[in-house]
C-alpha positions, -999 to +999 in steps of 0.1 A: +057-237+271+020-236+265-007-257+282-025-286+266-060-290+282-095-301+273-115-272+259-135-264+291-103-263+312-084-243+286-111-217+285-099-201+317-065-196+301-078-178+271-077-140+271-112-124+273-110-114+237-090-127+207-094-152+180-086-189+181-071-212+154-088-245+149-068-274+135-079-307+119-048-329+120-048-354+091-021-377+081-013-358+049-028-324+056-037-300+084-070-281+080-068-246+094-096-223+105-097-191+125-123-173+146-130-137+148-117-119+180-152-122+196-150-159+190-184-162+173-176-175+138-151-199+124-137-193+089-115-215+068-079-203+063-059-229+044-049-265+042-013-272+051+004-301+033+022-320+060+059-326+056+076-329+090+067-316+125+092-287+124+079-273+091+043-279+100+047-262+134+065-233+118+037-227+094+010-229+121+029-206+144+033-181+115-005-182+109-010-176+147+012-145+145-004-133+113-039-136+127-030-124+163-048-154+179-047-162+216-049-199+214-054-231+195-081-257+193-071-291+181-097-317+170-092-348+191-104-379+171-121-399+197-138-432+188-176-435+189-174-455+221-154-427+238-121-446+236-089-432+221-071-449+193-038-443+174-051-411+158-060-395+191-027-406+206-009-390+176-029-358+181-020-357+218+017-362+209+015-334+183-001-311+209+026-319+235+054-312+211+037-281+197+032-267+233+070-267+236+071-241+208+044-216+220+031-200+251-004-200+237-029-224+253-039-255+233-074-268+238-084-304+227-119-307+214-138-339+206-141-340+169-162-371+165-179-372+132-166-338+120-152-350+087-182-372+080-206-343+087-186-319+066-184-344+037-222-349+039-227-311+037-204-308+007-221-336-011-255-320-004-241-287-018-234-307-050-196-302-048-175-324-071-154-351-055-121-336-066-131-302-052-143-318-019-109-334-015-093-300-018-114-283+009-126-311+033-098-306+059-103-269+060-140-273+064-134-300+090-113-275+109-141-249+106-166-275+119-143-284+149-136-247+157-173-237+154-183-265+178-156-254+203-168-217+199-204-227+205-193-247+236-173-217+249-203-194+244-225-218+264-198-220+291-198-181+293-235-180+298-234-207+325-206-189+343-225-156+342-257-172+355-238-188+384-223-154+393-258-139+393-271-167+415-291-182+387-298-219+380 
């Protein structure tokens, strides 16, 4: 059974090298993004149409195997005031159930405003509404994963500085 932890705590359970899969769990779809093995850049992979937990989990695990990833990052939809509503509870439940099916660590990452930020970007790029609907979840997964990758990179720098006796 895998671990479900906040991103900073999950970081110590990730192998030194290897990609991560980022997930944006929607009610109808799951946006999927993946990082390179050096965990620098998030790229969209696909949007999984949700059917039931077993089928959804099977597809996500197949993607993890195909991509050879070492962990997952799930966007945790926290309210603007920092509280957790039904969507966050649903994400935590998904993570707990998913962890029973994989040994890979699962990191939870605050995804506040990710979909809104992505939609703004797609509108600014002059993308048609129907096309935006097709790619928004995948782009939200990229946004979530990239934010997590950037945080992990900062964490690495801070850890290295502490080891050297820096600030």
